[in-house]
N, C-alpha and C positions, 0 to 999 in steps of 0.2 A: 488433626494437632490438638496438642493440651494448650489449653488459653484459648483459642479461636473459637469464635460464635458457629456455633454449627449452622445457624443460621445464612451467613457470610456468603454471599454469591460473588462470585468473580467478575459480574459486572458493577460491583460496587467502584464508586469514583476510585476510593484509594486502595482497593484489594492491595496493593505492590507492599502498603505498610498496614493494613490494617488484620491482612494473613496473620502475620505473627504477635499478633495478641498481646499488643504494648498497654496499647488503653484498653480500659475495662470500665463499663457504669455497672455498679455495683450494689442497688437498692439506696437505702437514706440511712442515718447517721440518728442520734437519738434525738435531735430538734426537726427531724422529718426532712431534712435537706439531702440533695440528691447526693450521691458516692461519685466521684472518679478515680480511678486506681490507673497508677502508673508504674509499670514494674520493669525497671531495666535490666533483668535476667533475659526477657524477651528481645531485648535490645540485638539484632543479627551484627558480624563485622561491617565495619562501617563501608567496605569495600559492596557491603551487597543491601545496603541502606541508603537512600536518598535523605540529609538530614531535613533539606528544604522543605522536601514532601509531607516529613514525619512533623514540619512544624506547622503544614497545611492542613493537613488532618486532624491532627491537635484543635484549629484554630476553628474547623469544619464537626469536631466532635462537642465542642465547648458552646458552641452556638447554638446548641440544643438545647444545650442549660440553662447557660450563665443570663437568663433574662430573668432567674431568681438564683436563692441563695444557694453554694453549693461546697461541698468540700473534696478537697484532692488529697488523696494517701499514696504517697510516694513509694514504692518499695525499690532501696540502694540497690540493695544485694543484686551483684551480676554485672555492676558497671566497671569495667575495667579498659585496658589499652588497646584493645582492640577494637570495642563498640562504641566508644566513650566518645562524646562530639569536642567537637573545641572550644574553649574559652569564648574564640572569637563569634561561635555560631552560639556562643549560649547568650552573648553580647546581644547579639540582634535579634535572638527570639525573643527576648526580655521587652528591647525597643518592640517587637512586630507586634506586641499588644497594648503598647500605646501609643499607638499611630494616630493621625488626625484622621486620615481616610478610612472608610469603610465603608461596608453594607448599612444603608441608611433604611432599608427594608423593615426591620424591627422598631424604628426609633416611634413612630407613633404609637406603638403598644406600650414605649418602656414610659414615654409621656405620660401615661395617664394613669403611672405608680405614685401615691400621695408623695414618695420622697422629692420626685422631681418634679412636681408641682410645686412646692414649694420650694423651689431652687428652677424656677423658668431660664435664668439666664445659664444656665449649665451651658459650656459651650461642649462643640463635639470631642476636642480631648478628652474634657471629664466623662462622656458619654462613655467613650469607650473605655476609660478610666474604670467606670461605673461596671459597666460590661464582666470585664476580666479582673478586674483588683477590689473593687468593692463589694461584689456579690459573692467573691471567693471570701469565706467566714474562719475556713480553717485547712492549714496546711501542715498533715501530718509525714513525717519524715521516720522512715521507718528501717532502722537498721543502720545511721548516721555511720559515716568513718572521719576520718581527720581529714580525706578531698573533701567530703561537704564544707566541713568548719574554715577550710582554707577557700573554697570556693566562697562559702557566704562573706568572707570579712574580704576577699575582692569585689564582689559584687554590694559590700554595702551601702558604698556613696551613693550608687543608682535605686537605692530600694529605701523607701520611705518608713520612718519609726513605727506608723500605725501597720503595715505590711506584716513589716517585722516581727511584730507581735502576736501576728495568727500563724506564726510556724512554731510547730511541739516536734520536739524530736519522742521518740520511742527507742531503747534498744532490744526491746520483746514483740512479741507480736499480739502478750496477754495482754499486755499493757494499751490493745486497742479498745477491750471490750466495755469499758464504761463510758466510751465515748462514741461508739460504731456499734450498728447492728451487727455486731462478728461472723454470723452466719450466715449474711447475706453476700460476704465479699469474696471476690474472687482471687485466691491466693495461690499464685500460681508452686508447683509440687517442689522447686527448686529453693523458693523462700522456705516452705514450710520445713523444709531438712537443715537448711542452714540453721533456721532458730532452734529447731530441738536440738541440735550439735552447741549451739551458745548456750541453751538451757542446760545443758550435759557437762560441759565445762566450766559454767558456774557452778553449780552443785555437784562438781567434782565426780560426775558419773564417765565412762566412757563415750565418746558423740558415735552414733548410729554408721554403719557403714553408707558410702555414697553412693548413687546410684545414676547412673548416666539417662536424663532427660530423652522423651520422646524425639525424633528426628522432626522436625518441620517440612511441612509439602512447599514443594519447592516451585517456583514462578513458571506458567506456562512458555516464559520464553528463557527461563536460566540454563546458562550455560556452563559455569563452573560448579564443580562439588556434589554434580551430578552422572548418573551413570552412563553409559555408551547406548545402553538400550531406551533410555528415558530420550536424550541427545535426537536417536534415531526415528523415535515414535514423534517426536515434536517437530521433527523436520521433514516432513513426509519421506519418511524411507531411506532418506540419505545415510548413505555408510559412514561415511568421514564429516565428524562433526565439524560444523561451520568454521569455529575458533580457530581449531586447527586448519582448516582448511585456508582459512584468510590470511593466517601469521605465515602457511609456509609460501604460496603465492606471492606477497609482497617480500616474503625473504629472498624467495629462489629469483625475481627480477629485479631487488635492487641491493642486494647485502652480499650475496657469495665471494665475495670478493672483500670484504673487510674482515681487517683482521683483528681477532681474539671474540667473532662471532661464538655466540653462547658464552664467552666467559665474563662477557661486562655484565654491570646490575644496573640496574634504573631507581630511581624513584619513587619510593613505595609509595607516596600518596598519585602518583601518574598514574600506575600500575593498578591500583583500589579505582580508578577514576575509570579506566577502563574497562575493569573486570564489571565494577558496574552498570556503565552504558550498556555491555555486552548482555548482563544479567536480565538488563530492561528492553532487550529487543530493539536497540537501538543503533544506528551507524557507527560504524567507529573507522574514521581515514587517518592511518598512521601518517602521512604526509604532514599534519599538523602538529604532530608533536615532535617533529625534526632530529630525530634520534632513532637511527637503526636499531639499536641495540633493546628499543622497547615491546617489537612485536618478539623478537627472541627472549626475553624474559617473559612474554604474557603464553607465548606458548610452551616453556619451560612450567611455568604454575599451573596452565589446564591439567598436563598430565599430571602432576602432583598433585592436585584437589580430586583427582579421581577419584572414587568412591574405592573401588579395587585398581590395582596397578595395570595398565595395561597387559603387562604379561601374568597377570593372576597369581592368587596369594597359592596355587596349586602346584604352579610352578617352580616353586620359589626353591625347595629342597633340591630340585633335578638340577636347577641351574649354579647352585651352590659345587654340584659337584662336577661341573666340566673342569675345571682343574686335575682330575682323578684320570681325565679321558686322557690318552693316547696322542699327541698334537696332532696325527695325519689321520683323526678319524674324529677330531672335535667341531669341525662343518657337518657332518653328518649326524652326528650328535646332537647342532643346535635344529638340524633339519627334525628331527624326529622330537624334541622338545616342544617344539614350532607346532607340530602334528596333533600334537593335543589342546592347542587353545581354540577356546571358540573361534567359530568363524568371523563373526566380528571382527574383534580381536586383532585376526591374524590380521584381515585387509585394512585394519586402521594400521597396524604394525608395520604392516608392507609400506604403506605410503610414509610414514614417515623414515621408514630406514632409506626411502629410495631417494627422500630430499635429504638423509645426511649424508650417503654415498655421496651424492653431489656434492655437497658442502667439502668432503674430504678431496674430491677429486682438483677443487681447487688452495690447493693448500699453498704451495707455494704463495698465495699471495695473503690469504686467510690466517696462516699459520694453525688451522685446525683438521689435522689428522685425522683418522680414526680414533685412536689411542686418547687424545686430547678429547674428543669427541665423546666417546666413552664414559672419560671421568666428570663430564658436566651430566649427562643424560641416564647411568647406570642406577643411579639410585631414583630418577624420576620414573623408571619403568618397570620397575620391582621392588617389592619393599615387604619384611614379613608380614602375617597376621596380628600377630601381638610383637608390640616393642617396636625396637629399631633394629638396622641392621648393625651387626657388630662392626669393629674395625677390620676384623678378619674376613668377612663375608665381601669386603669389598673390591680385594682381587677377581674371585671367580665373578660377583655380576657386571664390574667392568671389563672381564676379561669377554663375558659373554657377548654383550655390547656391543665392543670390538670387532669381535667375529660376524654380527648383526651386518657392523656398519662395512667392512673390510670386505666382507665375501658376499654383501650383497645381491649378487647377481645369481650367484650358485645356490646362498640359501635358501630365494623364492622363489627359483626357475621350479617348471613342475619336475617329476622325479623321473621323466622319461628325457628331459630335455638334459638333465646332467647325469644321464646315463645310471642312475643308480636304484636300487632295487628298493621298493618299500619292507621294510622291518616287520609292519604289523599295519592291518586295513586299518584306515582311518576312520576315527568314531564318529556317529552320528551328531550333526552339529559341529563337529570340529573341522578344523582346515578351509582354507579360504575357496571363493568362486573363484572364477576365471577372475582375470586382471582388468576386463573392462566393467565389471559389477562391484569394481571401488570408485567407480566414475561418480560423482553425487548429479544429481540432477538440479539445473538450475533452478536456482529463486531468486524472487524481486528483493535485492540487496542494492547496497550503495556500494559493492565493491566486487571486481569481476572475479568471476568462479573458474578457480583452475581447474586443471585438469592433473592425471595421474602423472605422477615425474618419470619422463621418457627415460629408456635405461639407458645409463651411462655406456662410455665406451668401454672396451675391454683393454684392461692395462696388464702388464705383466706383474703378478704378485710373486711374494714370498710364499714358497710353502709351511706351514705349520709344521 
């Protein structure tokens, strides 16, 4: 991962934060003071980062250097609505560095400092102020925006005049040369490209083309935004991802008859909190939230954040053609399309469709028949590899999803059971293993391990 210390070990006490490369120690400035950089572009979305842990990691890092003078370089580029901490957190962070309590193990070493000898009556509060603020000799803010200026005005009453004089704004990286040993700085590629773009605009040149930064390695316990294979490898070979298992089990037990299930939204803050808990490997008890729609939203979010859709990019064009197939042959066409899926995708899809079929069987109570469920889940199961689905694509995508839910038993049964002759031999690595293979092994968690959804009762169907 770009920006991550290659020597960083997973045993690091703050590995979950340090792996992002937000903080770096980058040589010395022109006065021999240690330089610490803070890169906003390295901050992941808020639901993937515990900001309290970030604060603790910041203190952990500074504690190693703040006994002497030091400089901070703050790269503002990359801070946005998705990863920006709240103003309340920023205020609490400022107060945290001005607390009266703390670790006194370094106090004897600091007392030997000549400046402290002249002020032996220095209170413990001033000691902490000395460590974190007095020894900070310069704070360089690179690529400031209007947000920074507004933020400065908000916190100005809390910040001393002397500290305010230490802050310097730089519009371009080149302005750092006279203050720092520029070649020692660890500057993220995203910041370099942004600075080059600003320079080009300033000089009237066309900005260089943007590049996608390299992906960051996920946490070992990551659940959202990682592949099915990654989840299988990190969960002792279980085929059904834990988040899918937990949400389906909870909703099957407590939510099948909830009106508007999967139609309602949930608090963004709550969803991010639950995602963060899952990604950190911590247990989630949906009873604590008192809203049956929250696990439903988490389920949809999990599917939507898969790197590749559950139905795969390769099947997209085939699925779009479902409306051109004669009605009586559409179920057979669905079966044939699913035959091309990787085995793992097929097992997970069958597990999910079995549950959604059960939801549709309770539509007299929850008002969510197969058509309504398809409108909700269509775009969470399949999307194109480039761009987004057009409005015209919604009809075949939703129709295909509706068929999977409505005719779950026939589509996911063995070819022999349905009396259907295979049109093509199964490809190696495709098609699902027997149903019992989809049953995940029990793990030590705080939640009940679900079983594969039971086959629902056969009911009369309308023919397509």
